[in-house]
N, CA, C and O atoms as a GROMACS GRO file, in nm:
protein
  332
    1MET      N    1   2.122   2.166  -1.886
    1MET     CA    2   1.982   2.166  -1.851
    1MET      C    3   1.967   2.128  -1.704
    1MET      O    4   2.032   2.035  -1.657
    2ALA      N    5   1.882   2.200  -1.632
    2ALA     CA    6   1.863   2.176  -1.489
    2ALA      C    7   1.783   2.049  -1.466
    2ALA      O    8   1.694   2.015  -1.544
    3GLU      N    9   1.817   1.979  -1.356
    3GLU     CA   10   1.744   1.858  -1.320
    3GLU      C   11   1.608   1.893  -1.262
    3GLU      O   12   1.595   1.992  -1.190
    4LYS      N   13   1.508   1.812  -1.294
    4LYS     CA   14   1.375   1.833  -1.236
    4LYS      C   15   1.375   1.776  -1.094
    4LYS      O   16   1.434   1.672  -1.068
    5LYS      N   17   1.308   1.847  -1.005
    5LYS     CA   18   1.296   1.799  -0.868
    5LYS      C   19   1.191   1.688  -0.863
    5LYS      O   20   1.082   1.702  -0.918
    6VAL      N   21   1.224   1.579  -0.796
    6VAL     CA   22   1.133   1.466  -0.784
    6VAL      C   23   1.037   1.495  -0.669
    6VAL      O   24   1.079   1.529  -0.559
    7SER      N   25   0.906   1.480  -0.696
    7SER     CA   26   0.806   1.506  -0.592
    7SER      C   27   0.817   1.403  -0.480
    7SER      O   28   0.872   1.294  -0.499
    8ALA      N   29   0.764   1.438  -0.366
    8ALA     CA   30   0.771   1.350  -0.248
    8ALA      C   31   0.704   1.215  -0.275
    8ALA      O   32   0.747   1.112  -0.223
    9PHE      N   33   0.598   1.215  -0.356
    9PHE     CA   34   0.527   1.090  -0.385
    9PHE      C   35   0.606   0.997  -0.476
    9PHE      O   36   0.579   0.877  -0.480
   10MET      N   37   0.702   1.051  -0.549
   10MET     CA   38   0.778   0.971  -0.643
   10MET      C   39   0.914   0.927  -0.588
   10MET      O   40   0.983   0.847  -0.650
   11GLN      N   41   0.953   0.979  -0.472
   11GLN     CA   42   1.082   0.942  -0.415
   11GLN      C   43   1.074   0.802  -0.356
   11GLN      O   44   0.980   0.769  -0.284
   12PRO      N   45   1.174   0.719  -0.386
   12PRO     CA   46   1.176   0.583  -0.329
   12PRO      C   47   1.185   0.587  -0.177
   12PRO      O   48   1.263   0.664  -0.120
   13LYS      N   49   1.106   0.504  -0.113
   13LYS     CA   50   1.102   0.497   0.033
   13LYS      C   51   1.139   0.357   0.078
   13LYS      O   52   1.116   0.259   0.007
   14LYS      N   53   1.197   0.349   0.197
   14LYS     CA   54   1.228   0.220   0.258
   14LYS      C   55   1.099   0.161   0.313
   14LYS      O   56   1.019   0.233   0.374
   15LEU      N   57   1.078   0.032   0.293
   15LEU     CA   58   0.953  -0.034   0.335
   15LEU      C   59   0.974  -0.120   0.459
   15LEU      O   60   1.082  -0.175   0.480
   16SER      N   61   0.870  -0.132   0.540
   16SER     CA   62   0.875  -0.221   0.655
   16SER      C   63   0.868  -0.366   0.605
   16SER      O   64   0.821  -0.389   0.493
   17PRO      N   65   0.914  -0.461   0.685
   17PRO     CA   66   0.905  -0.602   0.643
   17PRO      C   67   0.761  -0.646   0.615
   17PRO      O   68   0.738  -0.727   0.525
   18GLU      N   69   0.664  -0.594   0.691
   18GLU     CA   70   0.524  -0.629   0.670
   18GLU      C   71   0.475  -0.582   0.532
   18GLU      O   72   0.404  -0.654   0.463
   19LEU      N   73   0.515  -0.462   0.495
   19LEU     CA   74   0.475  -0.407   0.366
   19LEU      C   75   0.548  -0.480   0.252
   19LEU      O   76   0.488  -0.504   0.147
   20GLU      N   77   0.674  -0.512   0.271
   20GLU     CA   78   0.749  -0.587   0.169
   20GLU      C   79   0.688  -0.724   0.144
   20GLU      O   80   0.698  -0.776   0.032
   21ALA      N   81   0.625  -0.784   0.244
   21ALA     CA   82   0.560  -0.915   0.227
   21ALA      C   83   0.445  -0.907   0.126
   21ALA      O   84   0.411  -1.007   0.064
   22VAL      N   85   0.386  -0.789   0.111
   22VAL     CA   86   0.273  -0.771   0.019
   22VAL      C   87   0.319  -0.719  -0.117
   22VAL      O   88   0.275  -0.770  -0.220
   23VAL      N   89   0.406  -0.617  -0.119
   23VAL     CA   90   0.439  -0.549  -0.245
   23VAL      C   91   0.575  -0.586  -0.304
   23VAL      O   92   0.604  -0.551  -0.418
   24GLY      N   93   0.658  -0.657  -0.229
   24GLY     CA   94   0.791  -0.692  -0.278
   24GLY      C   95   0.897  -0.603  -0.216
   24GLY      O   96   0.867  -0.513  -0.138
   25LYS      N   97   1.021  -0.629  -0.252
   25LYS     CA   98   1.135  -0.556  -0.194
   25LYS      C   99   1.137  -0.410  -0.236
   25LYS      O  100   1.105  -0.376  -0.350
   26GLY      N  101   1.174  -0.325  -0.140
   26GLY     CA  102   1.188  -0.182  -0.166
   26GLY      C  103   1.332  -0.150  -0.195
   26GLY      O  104   1.414  -0.241  -0.209
   27PRO      N  105   1.367  -0.026  -0.205
   27PRO     CA  106   1.282   0.093  -0.190
   27PRO      C  107   1.188   0.110  -0.309
   27PRO      O  108   1.213   0.059  -0.419
   28MET      N  109   1.078   0.183  -0.283
   28MET     CA  110   0.973   0.197  -0.383
   28MET      C  111   0.900   0.330  -0.361
   28MET      O  112   0.886   0.375  -0.248
   29ALA      N  113   0.856   0.391  -0.468
   29ALA     CA  114   0.778   0.515  -0.459
   29ALA      C  115   0.640   0.485  -0.402
   29ALA      O  116   0.586   0.376  -0.422
   30ARG      N  117   0.583   0.581  -0.332
   30ARG     CA  118   0.451   0.564  -0.271
   30ARG      C  119   0.345   0.525  -0.376
   30ARG      O  120   0.260   0.440  -0.349
   31SER      N  121   0.351   0.586  -0.493
   31SER     CA  122   0.253   0.554  -0.598
   31SER      C  123   0.264   0.408  -0.641
   31SER      O  124   0.162   0.343  -0.665
   32GLU      N  125   0.386   0.356  -0.649
   32GLU     CA  126   0.407   0.216  -0.686
   32GLU      C  127   0.357   0.123  -0.575
   32GLU      O  128   0.302   0.017  -0.604
   33ILE      N  129   0.376   0.162  -0.450
   33ILE     CA  130   0.328   0.083  -0.336
   33ILE      C  131   0.177   0.068  -0.344
   33ILE      O  132   0.125  -0.043  -0.330
   34VAL      N  133   0.107   0.178  -0.366
   34VAL     CA  134  -0.039   0.176  -0.373
   34VAL      C  135  -0.086   0.089  -0.490
   34VAL      O  136  -0.180   0.011  -0.475
   35LYS      N  137  -0.022   0.101  -0.605
   35LYS     CA  138  -0.058   0.019  -0.720
   35LYS      C  139  -0.045  -0.130  -0.688
   35LYS      O  140  -0.134  -0.209  -0.719
   36LYS      N  141   0.067  -0.166  -0.626
   36LYS     CA  142   0.091  -0.307  -0.596
   36LYS      C  143  -0.004  -0.360  -0.488
   36LYS      O  144  -0.042  -0.477  -0.492
   37ILE      N  145  -0.041  -0.276  -0.394
   37ILE     CA  146  -0.139  -0.319  -0.293
   37ILE      C  147  -0.273  -0.346  -0.360
   37ILE      O  148  -0.340  -0.445  -0.327
   38TRP      N  149  -0.314  -0.262  -0.455
   38TRP     CA  150  -0.440  -0.284  -0.525
   38TRP      C  151  -0.435  -0.409  -0.611
   38TRP      O  152  -0.534  -0.480  -0.622
   39VAL      N  153  -0.321  -0.437  -0.672
   39VAL     CA  154  -0.306  -0.562  -0.749
   39VAL      C  155  -0.327  -0.680  -0.654
   39VAL      O  156  -0.396  -0.776  -0.689
   40TYR      N  157  -0.267  -0.674  -0.535
   40TYR     CA  158  -0.280  -0.781  -0.436
   40TYR      C  159  -0.426  -0.796  -0.391
   40TYR      O  160  -0.478  -0.907  -0.383
   41ILE      N  161  -0.492  -0.682  -0.362
   41ILE     CA  162  -0.631  -0.685  -0.316
   41ILE      C  163  -0.721  -0.749  -0.421
   41ILE      O  164  -0.803  -0.835  -0.389
   42LYS      N  165  -0.706  -0.708  -0.547
   42LYS     CA  166  -0.790  -0.761  -0.656
   42LYS      C  167  -0.759  -0.910  -0.681
   42LYS      O  168  -0.851  -0.989  -0.701
   43ALA      N  169  -0.631  -0.947  -0.680
   43ALA     CA  170  -0.591  -1.085  -0.707
   43ALA      C  171  -0.644  -1.181  -0.600
   43ALA      O  172  -0.672  -1.297  -0.629
   44ASN      N  173  -0.658  -1.131  -0.477
   44ASN     CA  174  -0.704  -1.216  -0.366
   44ASN      C  175  -0.850  -1.191  -0.329
   44ASN      O  176  -0.897  -1.240  -0.227
   45ASN      N  177  -0.921  -1.113  -0.412
   45ASN     CA  178  -1.064  -1.088  -0.394
   45ASN      C  179  -1.096  -1.040  -0.252
   45ASN      O  180  -1.180  -1.098  -0.183
   46LEU      N  181  -1.028  -0.933  -0.209
   46LEU     CA  182  -1.041  -0.886  -0.071
   46LEU      C  183  -1.137  -0.768  -0.055
   46LEU      O  184  -1.160  -0.724   0.057
   47GLN      N  185  -1.193  -0.717  -0.165
   47GLN     CA  186  -1.292  -0.611  -0.151
   47GLN      C  187  -1.422  -0.670  -0.097
   47GLN      O  188  -1.464  -0.778  -0.139
   48ASP      N  189  -1.485  -0.599  -0.004
   48ASP     CA  190  -1.611  -0.643   0.053
   48ASP      C  191  -1.716  -0.652  -0.058
   48ASP      O  192  -1.723  -0.564  -0.144
   49THR      N  193  -1.796  -0.757  -0.058
   49THR     CA  194  -1.893  -0.776  -0.165
   49THR      C  195  -2.008  -0.675  -0.159
   49THR      O  196  -2.064  -0.638  -0.263
   50LYS      N  197  -2.044  -0.630  -0.039
   50LYS     CA  198  -2.154  -0.535  -0.024
   50LYS      C  199  -2.108  -0.390  -0.039
   50LYS      O  200  -2.180  -0.308  -0.095
   51ASP      N  201  -1.990  -0.359   0.010
   51ASP     CA  202  -1.935  -0.223   0.004
   51ASP      C  203  -1.793  -0.231  -0.051
   51ASP      O  204  -1.699  -0.259   0.023
   52LYS      N  205  -1.777  -0.208  -0.180
   52LYS     CA  206  -1.648  -0.223  -0.247
   52LYS      C  207  -1.542  -0.127  -0.194
   52LYS      O  208  -1.423  -0.145  -0.222
   53ARG      N  209  -1.583  -0.026  -0.117
   53ARG     CA  210  -1.486   0.068  -0.060
   53ARG      C  211  -1.413   0.008   0.060
   53ARG      O  212  -1.308   0.058   0.100
   54MET      N  213  -1.468  -0.100   0.117
   54MET     CA  214  -1.406  -0.166   0.233
   54MET      C  215  -1.320  -0.282   0.186
   54MET      O  216  -1.357  -0.357   0.095
   55ILE      N  217  -1.204  -0.296   0.250
   55ILE     CA  218  -1.111  -0.404   0.219
   55ILE      C  219  -1.108  -0.498   0.338
   55ILE      O  220  -1.078  -0.456   0.450
   56ASN      N  221  -1.139  -0.626   0.315
   56ASN     CA  222  -1.130  -0.729   0.418
   56ASN      C  223  -0.988  -0.785   0.415
   56ASN      O  224  -0.949  -0.850   0.318
   57CYS      N  225  -0.912  -0.759   0.518
   57CYS     CA  226  -0.770  -0.793   0.518
   57CYS      C  227  -0.745  -0.940   0.548
   57CYS      O  228  -0.810  -1.000   0.634
   58ASP      N  229  -0.652  -0.997   0.475
   58ASP     CA  230  -0.608  -1.135   0.500
   58ASP      C  231  -0.486  -1.130   0.593
   58ASP      O  232  -0.451  -1.024   0.645
   59ALA      N  233  -0.422  -1.244   0.612
   59ALA     CA  234  -0.309  -1.253   0.706
   59ALA      C  235  -0.194  -1.159   0.670
   59ALA      O  236  -0.128  -1.106   0.759
   60LYS      N  237  -0.169  -1.137   0.540
   60LYS     CA  238  -0.059  -1.048   0.499
   60LYS      C  239  -0.092  -0.901   0.519
   60LYS      O  240  -0.003  -0.821   0.550
   61LEU      N  241  -0.219  -0.863   0.502
   61LEU     CA  242  -0.258  -0.723   0.515
   61LEU      C  243  -0.290  -0.681   0.658
   61LEU      O  244  -0.283  -0.562   0.691
   62LYS      N  245  -0.326  -0.777   0.745
   62LYS     CA  246  -0.364  -0.742   0.883
   62LYS      C  247  -0.256  -0.666   0.959
   62LYS      O  248  -0.291  -0.573   1.032
   63PRO      N  249  -0.127  -0.699   0.947
   63PRO     CA  250  -0.025  -0.620   1.019
   63PRO      C  251  -0.017  -0.474   0.972
   63PRO      O  252   0.033  -0.389   1.045
   64ILE      N  253  -0.065  -0.446   0.853
   64ILE     CA  254  -0.059  -0.311   0.799
   64ILE      C  255  -0.188  -0.234   0.828
   64ILE      O  256  -0.183  -0.120   0.875
   65PHE      N  257  -0.303  -0.296   0.801
   65PHE     CA  258  -0.431  -0.227   0.808
   65PHE      C  259  -0.525  -0.272   0.920
   65PHE      O  260  -0.622  -0.202   0.948
   66GLY      N  261  -0.499  -0.384   0.984
   66GLY     CA  262  -0.595  -0.438   1.080
   66GLY      C  263  -0.694  -0.530   1.007
   66GLY      O  264  -0.664  -0.578   0.898
   67ASP      N  265  -0.811  -0.555   1.067
   67ASP     CA  266  -0.908  -0.649   1.009
   67ASP      C  267  -0.974  -0.596   0.881
   67ASP      O  268  -0.988  -0.669   0.783
   68LYS      N  269  -1.014  -0.469   0.883
   68LYS     CA  270  -1.081  -0.406   0.769
   68LYS      C  271  -1.028  -0.264   0.757
   68LYS      O  272  -0.986  -0.204   0.855
   69VAL      N  273  -1.030  -0.212   0.635
   69VAL     CA  274  -0.988  -0.073   0.614
   69VAL      C  275  -1.071  -0.014   0.500
   69VAL      O  276  -1.100  -0.082   0.401
   70HIS      N  277  -1.109   0.112   0.514
   70HIS     CA  278  -1.176   0.185   0.406
   70HIS      C  279  -1.068   0.225   0.306
   70HIS      O  280  -0.959   0.268   0.346
   71MET      N  281  -1.096   0.212   0.179
   71MET     CA  282  -0.994   0.238   0.076
   71MET      C  283  -0.939   0.380   0.082
   71MET      O  284  -0.825   0.403   0.042
   72MET      N  285  -1.018   0.476   0.130
   72MET     CA  286  -0.970   0.614   0.138
   72MET      C  287  -0.879   0.638   0.258
   72MET      O  288  -0.816   0.743   0.267
   73LYS      N  289  -0.871   0.543   0.350
   73LYS     CA  290  -0.786   0.557   0.469
   73LYS      C  291  -0.656   0.477   0.458
   73LYS      O  292  -0.573   0.481   0.549
   74MET      N  293  -0.638   0.405   0.349
   74MET     CA  294  -0.520   0.320   0.333
   74MET      C  295  -0.390   0.400   0.337
   74MET      O  296  -0.291   0.352   0.393
   75ALA      N  297  -0.387   0.518   0.279
   75ALA     CA  298  -0.263   0.597   0.271
   75ALA      C  299  -0.207   0.628   0.410
   75ALA      O  300  -0.085   0.627   0.429
   76GLY      N  301  -0.294   0.656   0.505
   76GLY     CA  302  -0.249   0.683   0.642
   76GLY      C  303  -0.181   0.564   0.705
   76GLY      O  304  -0.082   0.579   0.776
   77PHE      N  305  -0.233   0.447   0.680
   77PHE     CA  306  -0.172   0.324   0.734
   77PHE      C  307  -0.041   0.293   0.663
   77PHE      O  308   0.055   0.249   0.726
   78ILE      N  309  -0.037   0.315   0.532
   78ILE     CA  310   0.084   0.288   0.454
   78ILE      C  311   0.199   0.378   0.502
   78ILE      O  312   0.313   0.332   0.512
   79SER      N  313   0.169   0.503   0.533
   79SER     CA  314   0.275   0.596   0.572
   79SER      C  315   0.346   0.552   0.700
   79SER      O  316   0.461   0.591   0.723
   80LYS      N  317   0.280   0.473   0.784
   80LYS     CA  318   0.343   0.421   0.905
   80LYS      C  319   0.443   0.309   0.874
   80LYS      O  320   0.522   0.270   0.960
   81HIS      N  321   0.439   0.258   0.751
   81HIS     CA  322   0.526   0.146   0.713
   81HIS      C  323   0.632   0.184   0.610
   81HIS      O  324   0.697   0.097   0.552
   82ILE      N  325   0.651   0.315   0.589
   82ILE     CA  326   0.757   0.360   0.499
   82ILE      C  327   0.843   0.466   0.568
   82ILE      O  328   0.796   0.537   0.657
   83SER      N  329   0.967   0.475   0.527
   83SER     CA  330   1.055   0.576   0.584
   83SER      C  331   1.154   0.624   0.479
   83SER      O  332   1.237   0.710   0.507
   0.00000   0.00000   0.00000
């Protein structure tokens, strides 16, 4: 039986030290990275109270996203921290 090709989103990627500080040691698939970032955001109550689409970054997230990030723009910032 032929092996299934793993999609780009499911392939384990090497993480930057800043990203590993939030999601744990890599390598990790992009989908898993996003899940773990959302767990961190929810656990630390970092969603803006007035606009839930905005994330107010704490000290661990600032090196990745800056002070604030729109949830739909997170993927672009994450891609700079994986290889």
